[in-house]
C-alpha positions as CSV (number, residue, x, y, z in Angstrom):
1,M,-5.4,-24.2,-1.7
2,I,-5.6,-21.2,-4.0
3,D,-3.4,-18.3,-3.1
4,L,-4.5,-14.7,-2.9
5,T,-2.1,-11.8,-2.7
6,L,-3.3,-8.5,-1.4
7,I,-1.2,-5.4,-2.0
8,F,-1.9,-2.5,0.4
9,T,-0.3,0.7,-0.8
10,D,0.2,4.3,0.3
11,L,-0.4,6.8,-2.5
12,D,1.5,10.1,-2.2
13,G,5.2,9.4,-2.6
14,S,4.6,5.7,-3.2
15,L,2.2,4.7,-6.0
16,L,1.9,8.5,-6.9
17,D,4.9,10.7,-7.5
18,H,5.7,13.0,-4.5
19,H,5.8,16.1,-6.7
20,S,3.5,15.5,-9.7
21,Y,1.1,12.9,-8.3
22,G,1.6,11.0,-11.5
23,F,1.6,7.2,-11.7
24,S,2.3,6.4,-15.4
25,A,5.4,4.3,-14.6
26,A,3.1,1.9,-12.6
27,E,0.3,1.6,-15.1
28,P,1.5,-1.5,-17.0
29,L,2.1,-3.4,-13.8
30,L,-1.3,-2.2,-12.3
31,S,-3.0,-3.7,-15.4
32,R,-1.1,-7.0,-15.1
33,L,-1.9,-7.3,-11.4
34,E,-5.6,-6.7,-12.2
35,Q,-5.5,-9.4,-14.9
36,H,-4.1,-11.8,-12.4
37,N,-6.6,-11.0,-9.7
38,I,-4.2,-9.4,-7.3
39,P,-6.1,-6.6,-5.6
40,V,-4.2,-3.3,-5.1
41,I,-5.8,-1.7,-2.1
42,P,-5.1,2.0,-1.5
43,A,-4.3,2.9,2.1
44,T,-3.8,6.6,2.3
45,S,-4.2,9.8,4.3
46,K,-6.5,11.0,1.5
47,T,-10.2,11.4,1.8
48,F,-13.1,9.5,0.3
49,A,-13.8,12.5,-2.0
50,E,-10.2,12.3,-3.3
51,L,-10.2,8.5,-3.7
52,I,-13.3,8.2,-5.9
53,P,-11.9,10.0,-9.0
54,L,-8.4,8.7,-8.3
55,R,-9.7,5.1,-8.3
56,D,-11.3,5.8,-11.6
57,S,-8.0,7.0,-13.0
58,L,-6.3,3.9,-11.7
59,D,-9.1,1.7,-12.9
60,N,-9.2,0.3,-9.4
61,H,-12.4,-1.3,-8.1
62,H,-11.2,-2.8,-4.8
63,P,-11.7,-1.7,-1.2
64,F,-9.8,1.3,0.0
65,I,-8.6,2.8,3.3
66,V,-8.8,6.5,3.9
67,E,-7.5,9.1,6.4
68,N,-4.7,6.9,7.7
69,G,-6.8,3.9,8.6
70,A,-9.8,5.8,10.1
71,G,-12.3,4.5,7.5
72,I,-12.4,1.4,5.3
73,Y,-14.7,1.5,2.3
74,I,-15.8,-1.7,0.6
75,P,-17.9,-1.6,-2.7
76,Q,-21.3,-3.1,-2.4
77,D,-21.5,-6.7,-3.7
78,Y,-17.7,-7.0,-3.6
79,F,-17.9,-9.9,-1.2
80,P,-20.6,-12.6,-1.3
81,E,-21.2,-12.1,2.4
82,Q,-22.9,-8.8,3.2
83,L,-21.0,-6.5,5.6
84,N,-23.0,-5.4,8.6
85,Q,-21.8,-1.8,8.3
86,P,-23.6,1.4,7.2
87,I,-23.7,2.1,3.5
88,V,-22.3,5.5,2.5
89,D,-22.4,6.5,-1.2
90,G,-22.6,3.0,-2.4
91,Y,-19.9,1.6,-0.1
92,H,-20.0,-0.3,3.1
93,L,-18.1,1.8,5.6
94,K,-16.1,0.4,8.6
95,K,-15.3,3.3,11.0
96,L,-12.2,3.0,13.2
97,S,-12.2,6.6,14.5
98,Q,-14.4,9.3,16.0
99,P,-15.5,12.1,13.7
100,R,-13.4,15.1,12.5
101,S,-15.2,17.5,14.8
102,T,-13.8,15.7,17.9
103,W,-10.2,16.6,16.9
104,Q,-11.1,20.1,15.7
105,S,-12.4,20.8,19.2
106,I,-9.2,19.6,20.9
107,L,-7.0,21.6,18.5
108,Q,-9.0,24.7,19.0
109,H,-8.4,24.3,22.8
110,L,-4.7,23.9,22.2
111,E,-4.4,27.1,20.3
112,R,-4.0,28.9,23.6
113,S,-1.0,26.8,24.6
114,F,0.6,26.8,21.1
115,P,-0.3,30.2,19.7
116,N,0.7,30.8,16.0
117,E,2.6,27.5,16.0
118,F,0.3,25.4,13.9
119,I,-2.5,25.8,11.4
120,T,-5.2,23.2,10.7
121,F,-6.6,22.1,7.3
122,A,-9.8,23.8,8.1
123,E,-8.0,27.1,8.8
124,L,-5.8,26.8,5.6
125,G,-8.9,26.5,3.4
126,T,-8.9,25.5,-0.2
127,H,-6.3,28.0,-1.4
128,G,-4.0,27.4,1.5
129,I,-4.2,23.6,1.1
130,S,-3.5,24.0,-2.6
131,T,-0.4,26.2,-1.9
132,S,0.9,23.8,0.7
133,T,0.4,20.6,-1.2
134,G,0.6,21.5,-4.9
135,L,-2.9,20.2,-5.4
136,S,-5.3,21.9,-7.8
137,L,-8.1,24.0,-6.2
138,E,-10.5,21.1,-6.9
139,G,-8.1,18.6,-5.4
140,A,-7.6,20.8,-2.3
141,Q,-11.3,21.1,-1.8
142,Q,-11.6,17.3,-2.0
143,A,-8.8,17.0,0.5
144,N,-10.6,19.2,3.0
145,L,-13.7,17.0,2.9
146,R,-12.5,14.9,5.8
147,S,-14.7,12.7,8.0
148,F,-12.4,11.4,10.7
149,S,-9.2,13.4,11.0
150,E,-7.7,16.9,10.9
151,P,-4.3,17.5,9.3
152,V,-2.1,20.1,10.9
153,L,0.8,22.1,9.4
154,W,3.4,22.6,12.1
155,K,5.2,26.0,12.0
156,S,7.4,25.9,15.1
157,T,10.4,24.0,16.4
158,E,10.8,20.2,16.7
159,Q,11.0,20.6,20.5
160,R,7.7,22.4,20.6
161,K,6.2,19.9,18.2
162,R,7.0,17.1,20.6
163,A,5.2,19.0,23.4
164,F,2.3,19.6,21.0
165,I,2.0,15.9,20.1
166,A,2.1,15.0,23.8
167,S,-0.7,17.4,24.6
168,L,-2.8,15.9,21.8
169,Q,-2.2,12.4,23.1
170,E,-3.1,13.4,26.6
171,A,-6.4,14.7,25.2
172,G,-7.1,11.3,23.6
173,A,-5.9,11.8,20.0
174,N,-3.5,9.8,18.0
175,V,-1.0,11.7,15.9
176,L,0.8,10.4,12.8
177,Q,3.5,12.2,10.9
178,G,2.8,12.3,7.2
179,G,4.9,13.6,4.4
180,R,3.8,17.2,4.9
181,F,1.3,17.3,7.8
182,L,0.7,15.9,11.2
183,H,-2.5,13.9,11.1
184,V,-4.7,14.1,14.2
185,S,-7.3,11.3,14.5
186,G,-8.4,8.5,16.7
187,H,-6.4,5.5,17.9
188,C,-6.3,3.8,14.5
189,D,-3.7,3.4,11.8
190,K,-3.2,1.8,8.5
191,G,-1.9,-1.4,10.1
192,Q,-5.1,-1.9,12.1
193,A,-7.1,-1.3,8.9
194,L,-4.9,-3.8,7.0
195,Q,-5.5,-6.4,9.6
196,W,-9.3,-5.8,9.7
197,L,-9.7,-5.9,6.0
198,T,-7.4,-9.0,5.5
199,Q,-9.5,-10.9,8.1
200,Y,-12.6,-9.9,6.1
201,Y,-11.0,-11.3,2.9
202,K,-10.2,-14.5,4.8
203,N,-13.8,-14.8,6.1
204,N,-15.1,-14.5,2.5
205,T,-12.5,-16.6,0.8
206,P,-11.7,-19.4,3.3
207,Q,-10.5,-21.7,0.4
208,K,-7.6,-19.3,-0.2
209,T,-4.3,-18.7,1.5
210,I,-3.8,-15.0,1.8
211,T,-0.4,-13.2,1.5
212,T,-0.2,-9.5,2.3
213,I,2.3,-7.0,0.9
214,A,2.4,-3.3,2.0
215,A,4.1,-0.4,0.3
216,G,4.8,3.0,1.8
217,D,7.3,5.8,2.2
218,G,6.5,7.7,5.4
219,E,6.1,7.4,9.2
220,N,2.3,7.1,8.9
221,D,2.9,3.9,6.9
222,V,5.0,2.1,9.5
223,A,2.1,0.3,11.2
224,M,0.9,-1.0,7.9
225,L,4.4,-2.0,6.8
226,E,4.9,-3.9,10.1
227,A,1.5,-5.6,9.9
228,A,2.0,-7.0,6.4
229,Q,3.9,-10.2,5.7
230,Q,6.2,-8.3,3.3
231,A,7.1,-4.6,3.4
232,I,8.2,-2.4,0.6
233,I,9.8,0.8,1.8
234,I,9.6,3.3,-1.1
235,R,12.6,5.6,-1.2
236,S,11.6,9.3,-0.8
237,P,13.2,12.3,-2.5
238,V,12.6,14.5,0.5
239,N,12.5,12.3,3.7
240,A,14.6,9.6,5.2
241,A,13.3,6.1,5.0
242,P,11.1,5.1,8.0
243,R,12.4,2.5,10.4
244,V,10.3,-0.7,10.1
245,R,10.4,-3.8,12.2
246,N,9.6,-6.4,9.6
247,P,12.1,-9.2,8.8
248,Y,10.8,-9.3,5.2
249,Q,11.3,-5.7,4.0
250,Y,12.7,-4.2,0.8
251,L,14.0,-0.7,0.5
252,T,13.7,0.5,-3.1
253,K,16.5,2.1,-5.1
254,A,14.0,4.3,-7.1
255,C,11.4,6.8,-5.7
256,G,7.7,7.1,-6.3
257,P,5.9,4.9,-8.8
258,E,9.2,3.6,-10.3
259,G,10.2,2.4,-6.8
260,W,6.7,1.0,-6.3
261,V,7.1,-1.2,-9.4
262,E,10.6,-2.2,-8.4
263,G,9.4,-3.2,-4.9
264,V,6.3,-5.0,-6.0
265,M,8.2,-7.0,-8.6
266,Y,10.8,-7.9,-6.0
267,C,8.2,-9.2,-3.5
268,L,6.3,-11.1,-6.1
269,S,9.4,-12.6,-7.6
270,T,9.6,-15.7,-5.4
271,S,6.3,-17.2,-6.4
272,L,4.5,-15.0,-8.9
273,F,7.1,-13.3,-11.1
274,N,6.8,-15.9,-13.9
275,S,3.0,-15.7,-13.9
276,I,2.8,-12.0,-14.4
277,N,5.6,-11.5,-16.9
């Protein structure tokens, strides 16, 4: 049987540098992976609007996962079998969460119990998002075009944050800690999205044995890192490495795209290293 390796990857702090959002260190390997038909599948907290220009920059034409697993976009005609999902802007869309408005309503209600302790993306607005993330104004505007989630900038203590998260969970939300924000969404995560999309690859390529690799640097990547057969934990310049329950894991020495290259090459070394050198 022909093998197929899928690389699911976080972006900010992993494939993209935490501070500059650059990825030049990974470009040569990305080109080689593409030449050898090894899909690199972004799985990110970013939005559809952010991913479209970024995928062009990465020269990436594969499916992608947005808003921490809430939505899976598959290019039309990517698979021979047509996906029975709505088509949005030229992509089949698999939704794994309720819409953004659901979480905004819950957060608005919680403002009475947690006054001045958090601020939402919607409240930050374009300039506030730009200041908080280092994104350009255009990038910040794209980041705010969310469909399934509402990021929250927490301003109070860790103890109060735990109470806040518990209140959100009681209201039916799922909360993931990202590099800078709490991400409030439905009961979905990158791990569920990885499993769903991997199964869809299997359905469309039954003649191939599929291996999954996942790369990430944050708590919102843990479910994906644990769902994959091999996990690459990218060392972060600002946060401790997440704890991951996966017997086949590798913690990189380098950060960002340099660490991404290091980890991918390590995971591919057993069977594919010679073929992509």
